N, C-alpha and C positions, 0 to 999 in steps of 0.2 A: 873743497869738493872731494879731495882724497879722504879726509876724515869722515865724511858722510858715507862714503862708499864702503868703508871697512866693515861696519856691522852687517850690511847686506851680504857682503861676500862671506862673512863668518856664518850667517844663518843658512846660506845656500850650502856651504860645506857640511854643516851639521845635518841638514835634511838629506843630503846625498849619502852621508855615512849611515844614517838610520835606515834609509831605503835599502842600501846594500846589505845591512845586517838582517833585515826582514826577509830579503830575497834568499840569503844563505840558509836561514832557518827553514823557510818553506821548501827549499830545494832538498834539505836533509831529512824531511819528514815523509814517511811512507804513508800514502793515503789509506792503504789497507790496515796499517797499524792503528791509524786514527779511527777507522770504522770499528776495528776490534775493541778499542777502548770504549767506544760508545755502546757496543753490544754488551760488553761485560758489565758496564755500569747499569744498563737496562735490565740484564739478566739478574744481577744481584739485587736490584731494587724490587723486581718481581718476587724473587725468592724470599726476601725479607718480609714482603707483604703477605706471603702464604703462611698461615698459621693455623693448621687444622687442630681440632680439639684433641687434647692429650689424655690418655689414661694408661695405667700400668699396674701390674700385680706380679708378685713372685710367690709361688706356693711350694712348700716342702712336700714332695710327693710321698715321702716316707711317713711323715707325721700328720700331714694335712694342714699344718700350721701356715698362716700367711706371714711371710717374712718381710714383705714390702707391699704397699698399695698406694695408689694415687687415683682418685676418681674411679674406683673399681666397679661401681654399680651405675655409673652414668651411661646413658644410651649412646652408642656409637654405631657406625656402619662397618660390617665385617670385611667388605671387599672380598678378595679371593680366599680369605680364611674360611669362607663358606664351603670351599671344596673339602675341608676336613670332615664336615658332616656328610657331604656327598660320598666321600670315600668310606666313612663309617657304615653307611647303608649298603654300599657295594661290598665291603668286606663281610658284612652280615649275610648277604646273599651267597657269597662264595663259601663261607663257613658252613652254611646250611645245605650246600650242594645244589642250590637252584641255578647257580652259574659256576662255571669253571674258569680258570685263568686262561684257557685256550678258547673259551666260548667267543663267538663273533657277534658283535652288536652292529645293527644297521644304522646308517647315518641318514637322518631325515633332512628335508629342506630347512626346517626350523633350526636344527642343530648346525648345519653347514653355514647358515646365515648369521651366526653369532659374531659379535665384534671381537677383534684381537684382544688379548693374545690367543692364538689358535694354531692348530696343526694344518689347517687348510683342507679339511675333509670335504668331500663332495657328496651330494645326495646319491643314495644307492650303494655307496661304498660300505664296506664293513671294517671293523677294527676289533682286534682281540682285546679281551678284558685286561690282560697283562699290559698291553701297550697303552690302553686307556688309563690305567692306574699310573704308569710312569709318566704319561703326558700331563696328568693333573699335578703330580708331585713336582716335576721339573719345570715344564713349560708353562704350567698353570693354564692349560688349554681350555678355553671356554666351549669350543665346539665339542670336545671330548666329554666335558661335564654334562652337557645336554644329552649326548648320546646315552650316557649312563642313566640319566634321569628318566629318559623315555623308555629305556629297556626295563627299568624296575617299576616305575610308576605309571607307565602308559603315556603320560604327557608331563611336561615340566611343572605345571601348576599342581597336579596331584602329587608329584614327587616333593614339591616344596611343602605341602601340607604334611607329608610323611616326615620330612625333616623337622618340622616344628613339633610334631608329636614326639619324635625321638628326643628332641631337646628337652621337652617337659619331663619325659621319663628319666632323663639323666640329671634332673635338677637344675637345668638351665632356664630359670624362671622368667628371664627378661629378653629372651632371644626369639625372634620371629624371622622365618625364612620366606622369601617370595620367589627365589629362583635358585638354580643349582650351581651357578657359576660365581656369583658375587658381583656381576655387572650392576651398575647403578640402579637402585630402586629405593625410593624413600621409605618404603615399608620394611625393608630388610634391616633389622636392628639387632644389636647384641651388646654385651658388656665385657670388660676385661675379665671379670670373675667367671662369667659363663664360658669364655674361650679357654681359660685355664682348666675349668672342669672338663671341657671336651678334650683338651690336650692330654689330660691324665686318663680320661675314660677310654680313649681309643687305644692307649697302650695297655691298660688293664684288660680290656676285652679281646683285643687282637694282637697279642705280642708278636706273633709270627709275621703277620701282614704289616705291622707297624714298621718293619725294617725297610719297606719301600721308601719311607720318608728320608732315608739316608742315601738315596740314589744320587750320585754326584752328577751324572750326565745320562742322556737318553738319545739313542740314534734311531730315527724313524725315516724310512725311505731315503736313506743316504744323507739325512740332515742331522747334525749333532746339536743337541740342546742342553745347555748347562743348567743346573739347578739354580733358581733365583735366590735361594737361601745361601748367602755368601759367608755365613758363619760356619757352615759345614766344612770340616777339614782345616779351619783356621782358628777356631776357639776350642780349646781342650774340652772334650767331653760332650760337645754338641752332637746329638744324633738325629735331629729333625727340629721343627716339623714343617712350617708353612709361612710364606709371605703373602702380602696382599696390598693393593693400592687402587684407590679411585680418588678423584679430586675431592669428593666430600669426606672420605674417610681419612685421607693422609696415608702415610706409609705404615703398614701394620706388620707384626711378626709375632708368632708363637714359637718358643724355643724350648726344647727339652735337653737337659744337661745332666750327665752322669760322671761323677769323679769319685773313684773309689767306691765306697758304699753310699755316697750321697747322691740324691736325685732331686732336682728342682724342675718346675715348669714355670716359665716366665712369659708374660705377654706385654707387648708395647703396642699401643694404638695411637695413631695420629702423629707420626714423625713427619717433619717438614721436608725430609728427603730420605732416600734410601740410606745414604751414609750417616745421617743424623740418627735415624732409627737404629741402625746396626751399632753405632757407637754407644747409644743409650742402653741397648741390650747388653753389650759387653760390660758396661759399667755395673749394671744390676747383677749380672752373673758373678762378677768378681767380688762385689760387695756382699752378696748374700750366700754364696755357696758354702762358705766356711761355717755358717750358722745352721746348716741343714743337718738333720738327724742321720745317723749312720745305720740305723736299724728300722725296718718297716714295722710300724705300730698302728697304722690306719687301715681300715678295711678298704678294699678296692671299690671303685665307683661302680655300682650296680644300677641297672634300670629298675625304676620303681614300678611295682605292680599295683600300687595304690591309686585309685581313681577318685578324685574328690572334686566337688563343685566349688571352685575358688573364684570369688568375684575378681574381675580384672582391675588392676590399679589404673588410675588415670595416667596415660602415657605422658612422659615429659619430653619436651622438644629435644631433638638431637642437636648438639652444638655444631655449627657449621662455620667454615671459613668464609669471611666476607669477600665479595658481596653476594654470595649464593643465597637463594631464597630459602626460608625455613621449610623443612620437609613435611610431607603428609605422613601421619602415623596411624590413621584410621582408614582402613580399606575394607570393602565389603567382605573379602575372603581372608583378611588377616586373622590370625588365630592367637591372640594373646592369653587366652584363658584355658585352663585344663578342662573346664566344664564342657567345652565344645567337643571333647573327645570321648565323652561318656558313651558306653555301648548303647545300641538301639533299644527302645522300650520293649520290643517283642522278645528280646533275649534276656530280659531281667526277670527274676523270680517274683513271687508275691511279696507284698509290702512287708509282712511280718518276717518272712524268711530272709528278705533282703536286709532288714535291720539286724537280724541275728548274725547273718554272714558278715555284715559290716563290722559288728563288734568283734567277732572272731578274727577278722582280717586285721583290724586295728591293733588287737592284742598281739598277733603274730608279728606285725610290722614294727611294733614298738620295741621288740627284742632285736631288731636288725638295725645296723647303722644306716642312716639316711644317705641318699645319693649326695656325693660331694662333701660329706661331713668329715669331721676330724675325730670321730669316735674310734677308740682303739679296737684292734682285732681281739676277739675272745678266742683263745686257743682251744681246739677240740682234741681230745685224746683219741688217738688212732691206734688200734691193735694191729701189729704187723705179724703175719703168719707166713710160714714157708710152705709152698705148695709144690709137691713133686709132679713133674709133667706126666700126664697119662698119654692117651692117644694123640699123636701129632699128625696134622694134615697140612700139607703145603700146597699153595696154588699160585701160579703166576699172576701178578697184577696186570690188569688190562692196561693198554697204553695210557701212560700218565697224561699225555697231552694229545689232543686230537690233531692229526696231520692237517696241514693247510689245504684249503680247497684248491682245485686245479687253477693255475694262473697262466697268464700269457708269458710272463718272464719270472720263473720261480727259482730260488736258490736250491742247490742239490740236496740240502738236508730236509726239505719238505717232501716226505715220502708220499707216494700215491697209494694210499690205503684207505679203507673205509672206516670212518669214525664209529665208535661204539654207540649204538642207538640208545637214547634214554628219553623219558618223557620230558617235554618242554615245560618250563615253569609257566604259570597262568598268564603272566604278563611279559614273558620274554619275547624278544623280537627274533623272528626266524632269520638265521644267517643266510647270506647269499654269497656266491662266489665273488672273489675280488682279485684284482691284479696286483702283483707285488713287483716293485722295482728293486727294493733291497730290504731284506729282513732286518728287524731290530737286532743290534748286536747283543742286547740284554735279554732277548726272549726267544732263543733258539730252542725249538721243541726237542725233547729227549724221549725216545720211544724204546720199548723193550725189543730185544732181538728176536724172541720167539714166544709162543704162548705155552710152551712146555718147559718146565724147569729141569735142567740137566745137572745133576749132582753126582759125583764131584764135578766141578766146572773145569773145562780144559785149560783155562787161562790161569787158574789159581785155586788153591784148596782152602782159602780163607773167606769168611763172610764178616759183615758188620751188622749190628743191630742198632737201630736208631729209636727204639721205643717199643712198648707193649701196651695194648689198649683193649678196653672191653668190647669195642665195636670194630668190625673190619673196615668200615668207612673211615674211622679215625686213623687206623694204621695206614690205609692208602693215602690219606691226606698228608700224613707225616712223610711218606715216601715222595710225594709230589713236592713238598716243601724242601726236602733234602736235595732233590734233583735241581730245583730252582736255585738253591743256595750254593751248591758245590758241583756244578757240572763237570769241572775239570777232574774231580775225583771219582765220580760215579757214571760218567758218560758211557763207559764200556761195561759197567756192571749190570747184573740182572736183578731188578727189584721183585720182591715177592712178599706175600703175607703167610705167616705160619700160625695155624690154629692149635692151641694147647688146651686140653680139657682135663679136668679132674673132678669127677662128680658133676655137680651143677655149675662149677666155676669154669669160665672160659675167657681166654685172652688171645689176642691177635698180635703176633710179633711183626714188626716192620723191619725187613732185612734186605740187604744187597749181597749177591753172591758173585764170585769171580775175581777175587783179589789174591795177590801173594801177601806174605806177612807184612812186608814193608809198606806196601800201598794201603793195606787195611789199617795199619797203625797210623799212617799219615792222614788218612781220611777221618779217622776217629779224633785225632788231635784237632783237626780243623772244625769238626762239628762241635766239639766241646768248647772251643774258643767262641763259637757262635751260639752257645747256650742250648745245644741239642745233645741230650744224653746219647752216648755211643759206647759200644763194647765190641771187641774183636772176638771171633769164634773160628776155631779150626774145624773144618767140615770133616 
């Protein structure tokens, strides 16, 4: 009997020991940690399954040579890279004088209703052009993008057609825009090569306004927003320009890099995550920058004036991450062909004259580098002559930025003066008074102290000159740019233009008065570091 009972006792002892061990393990396990492990496993599984279509290109901006390419002409969705073209058209309006940086744009219900990322604008509110630019560059605000679109194009659909026409003029042959923000739309397509062309063109055309893309952060109504481009300030030489993401596009980035005399523009489309996209861009930059040319030999990208009837190519499907449905690429108002932008028939000359003009135009255009081409620059000999100044006239510049409309809570630097009246652009939205809680730290208006220039200036007998131009409007624009760039140096100075004539030749000097020698020299050093010519003058 005793022998029979021993195995049973041993089995019971083993079972008890095993139960105790399981109890101890269970007691030492944190339920939250277990849930965390399950979540991480699920998250990594989803991330591994997300594989958006990839494309990339690196272009030497000095020579036009392609240094690297992967699927450069495959159709992709641009996401918020769209806003580069939105800003291109806005910079065009500002440069032409149809809008000013202090112009106020009205917010519609359609604009306010855009999906995030957004500023949270409300219908009837207004926003300054300068703030809208910074919001697009840093926050990538969709509501601000639509405000800009409606101010320029009347409505977003019309503005999208303007964007597509501009893309064609720049040589972006495979890009179609359907909205101003980059929010998901199956018809909104582009390629890595086209985005590289746009990234180069916006610098060539608007070198002064391109500096906005280097804005590290933006403060709007008390809220600070950092630039989504995390390579700024972290990768040597990166000076812009834009990020983008939708589920269909993946994580996109266009980067401009200047190191020494080398300059490249790189595009990555379809990153599986922001970190993966940035890591790939860093790798491409480090691999290709040493191969870039040190001297500019390619013509800058110009808008083509050539209008040709080009038959549209059959669109290829945009590669999509599974299990998304394939996109639509043919929409009634989509504009894949240049032929759709030909001028109306009533504006065309007779057939014979048209044919002759076409031949002459083709001959003239054949001598010019094509948009986005790698053709070298043909140097033009320029005769330099010395002109002695004749009669000199000086005039104070009108206030460089319009004061803010009266507000319920206004910062002290918003002066209560009347803005200079000027004709409104055909499609500009009339500005309405708005309430301010806190002004943007980066958009403080700078106004002149008086409308009569007092020379010599009581604060100092030195002036600085930041350029001389054939048109007074160009001199005024340079003064505005200088104020925006270096408020700390010229906030107390008085800007003015000085007309110099000699015979039929006329120039307008852009100058600031009211410096002592040290402050004038310090201001000039700052401007020269920022690629603005400057000289000091004792009054």
